[in-house]
C-alpha positions as CSV (number, residue, x, y, z in Angstrom):
1,X,92.3,82.0,89.4
2,X,91.7,83.1,85.8
3,X,92.3,79.9,84.4
4,X,89.2,79.3,86.2
5,X,87.6,82.0,85.2
6,X,88.3,82.8,81.5
7,X,86.1,80.0,80.2
8,X,83.1,83.0,81.6
9,X,83.5,84.8,78.9
10,X,84.5,87.9,81.5
11,X,87.2,90.9,81.0
12,X,89.6,89.6,83.2
13,X,92.3,92.1,84.4
14,X,95.0,91.8,86.7
15,X,97.9,92.8,87.7
16,X,100.9,91.1,89.8
17,X,104.3,91.5,90.7
18,X,105.5,89.4,87.7
19,X,103.8,89.7,84.0
20,X,103.0,86.9,82.6
21,X,103.9,85.8,79.5
22,X,102.1,87.7,76.6
23,X,101.0,83.9,75.0
24,X,99.2,83.5,78.5
25,X,97.1,87.0,78.2
26,X,96.4,86.5,74.6
27,X,94.5,83.0,75.3
28,X,92.9,83.3,78.5
29,X,92.3,87.4,76.9
30,X,93.8,89.3,80.0
31,X,94.5,93.2,79.9
32,X,97.6,93.4,83.1
33,X,97.8,96.4,84.9
34,X,100.7,97.9,86.5
35,X,100.2,98.4,90.5
36,X,96.1,97.6,91.7
37,X,95.8,101.5,92.3
38,X,95.9,101.2,88.2
39,X,93.2,98.2,87.4
40,X,90.3,99.2,90.3
41,X,88.5,101.0,88.5
42,X,88.2,99.0,86.0
43,X,86.9,96.1,87.7
44,X,83.4,95.4,88.9
45,X,84.1,92.7,90.7
46,X,87.9,91.6,92.4
47,X,89.0,88.8,94.3
48,X,92.4,89.5,96.3
49,X,94.0,86.3,95.7
50,X,97.6,87.5,97.4
51,X,100.1,86.3,100.6
52,X,100.0,88.7,103.1
53,X,103.1,90.6,104.0
54,X,104.4,93.6,104.6
55,X,103.1,95.1,100.9
56,X,100.0,94.0,101.3
57,X,98.6,94.5,105.1
58,X,95.9,96.9,105.0
59,X,96.5,97.4,100.6
60,X,93.0,97.6,100.6
61,X,91.9,100.9,102.7
62,X,89.9,103.5,102.3
63,X,91.3,105.3,99.1
64,X,91.7,102.1,97.4
65,X,88.5,100.8,97.9
66,X,87.0,104.6,97.2
67,X,88.9,103.8,93.6
68,X,86.3,101.0,92.9
69,X,83.5,101.9,90.5
70,X,80.4,102.4,92.7
71,X,78.3,99.1,93.0
72,X,81.4,97.0,92.9
73,X,82.1,93.8,95.0
74,X,85.8,93.0,96.6
75,X,86.2,89.9,97.4
76,X,89.2,88.9,99.9
77,X,89.8,85.1,99.3
78,X,93.4,85.7,101.0
79,X,94.4,87.0,104.3
80,X,91.5,89.2,106.5
81,X,95.0,91.7,107.3
82,X,95.0,92.6,103.3
83,X,91.9,94.6,104.1
84,X,89.9,94.5,108.3
85,X,87.5,96.4,109.1
86,X,88.2,95.7,112.9
87,X,91.6,97.5,113.0
88,X,90.4,100.0,114.5
89,X,92.9,100.6,117.1
90,X,95.0,101.8,113.7
91,X,91.8,103.5,112.2
92,X,92.6,101.6,108.5
93,X,90.2,99.5,109.5
94,X,87.4,101.8,109.6
95,X,88.6,104.1,107.4
96,X,87.8,100.8,105.1
97,X,84.7,99.7,106.5
98,X,83.2,103.5,106.1
99,X,84.8,103.3,102.5
100,X,82.5,100.2,101.6
101,X,79.1,102.2,103.7
102,X,79.9,105.3,101.4
103,X,80.0,103.2,98.1
104,X,77.2,100.5,99.3
105,X,80.3,98.3,98.6
106,X,80.0,94.0,100.0
107,X,82.6,93.1,101.8
108,X,81.4,89.2,100.8
109,X,78.7,87.8,98.3
110,X,76.9,86.0,101.9
111,X,73.7,84.6,100.2
112,X,70.5,87.0,101.4
113,X,72.6,89.9,102.6
114,X,71.2,93.3,101.5
115,X,74.1,95.7,101.1
116,X,75.3,97.9,103.9
117,X,73.8,101.2,104.2
118,X,75.5,104.5,104.3
119,X,74.8,104.7,108.6
120,X,75.9,100.8,109.0
121,X,78.2,99.6,111.3
122,X,80.8,96.9,109.7
123,X,79.6,93.6,109.1
124,X,82.0,91.1,110.5
125,X,81.6,87.7,108.5
126,X,83.6,84.9,110.1
127,X,86.3,84.1,108.0
128,X,86.6,80.2,107.0
129,X,88.0,78.0,104.3
130,X,88.0,74.3,103.9
131,X,89.4,72.3,101.2
132,X,87.7,69.3,99.0
133,X,89.1,66.0,99.3
134,X,90.6,66.1,96.0
135,X,92.1,69.3,97.3
136,X,93.5,66.9,100.5
137,X,94.7,64.5,97.9
138,X,96.6,67.2,96.3
139,X,98.7,68.3,100.0
140,X,98.7,64.8,100.4
141,X,100.7,63.9,97.2
142,X,102.9,67.1,97.3
143,X,104.0,66.1,101.1
144,X,105.0,62.7,99.5
145,X,106.8,64.3,96.4
146,X,108.4,66.5,99.0
147,X,110.2,64.4,101.4
148,X,110.7,61.5,98.8
149,X,113.1,64.9,97.2
150,X,114.2,65.5,100.5
151,X,115.8,61.9,102.0
152,X,116.5,61.1,97.8
153,X,118.6,64.0,98.2
154,X,117.3,65.2,94.5
155,X,115.7,69.1,93.9
156,X,112.5,69.8,95.0
157,X,110.2,70.9,92.8
158,X,110.0,74.8,92.0
159,X,106.5,74.6,92.8
160,X,106.6,73.9,96.1
161,X,110.2,76.1,97.3
162,X,109.5,78.7,99.2
163,X,113.0,79.3,100.0
164,X,115.9,76.8,99.1
165,X,119.4,77.6,100.9
166,X,118.1,80.9,103.2
167,X,117.0,82.5,99.3
168,X,113.8,83.2,98.2
169,X,113.1,80.5,95.6
170,X,110.1,78.6,93.9
171,X,106.9,79.8,94.4
172,X,108.9,82.0,97.0
173,X,110.1,83.6,94.8
174,X,107.5,84.9,92.6
175,X,105.0,85.8,95.6
176,X,107.6,87.4,98.4
177,X,110.3,90.1,97.9
178,X,113.1,90.1,100.4
179,X,111.5,92.5,102.9
180,X,108.6,90.4,103.4
């Protein structure tokens, strides 16, 4: 995501469990923050690009949303349960919805939809995603590469690994903790 945004000459901030190498930060002109809480007050738009697990479930709660700049836009491109206004039984979703209304934040950048009024009920926009034909071709090629490696008895590329030998490995080791 950062590489895709870099050509637009934006001030890019990020947080991750694993900090990028200094040369990548310099190349993309990135500002690292040790936590999401530290990063939020500095951003006008926050894209949520995280896997769903115990550390990210309900991460974007009322307190975190309230720490954003007035008028800032959160964009959840990840899983709904990272911030989900419909989870009323736990109260977290309702608090997040109140935070969105109070701060006049919009939960999605839907064309033609005005910002939420202070007393408006939360919107329940569906999360619909799809993939391009070129993305589908990459998925197919990756699946083929994994199968060929498996049947040839050779190592599977780290980019495709989540677990190996019962332990987190490759992309899984980067994205998840042992408790996930």
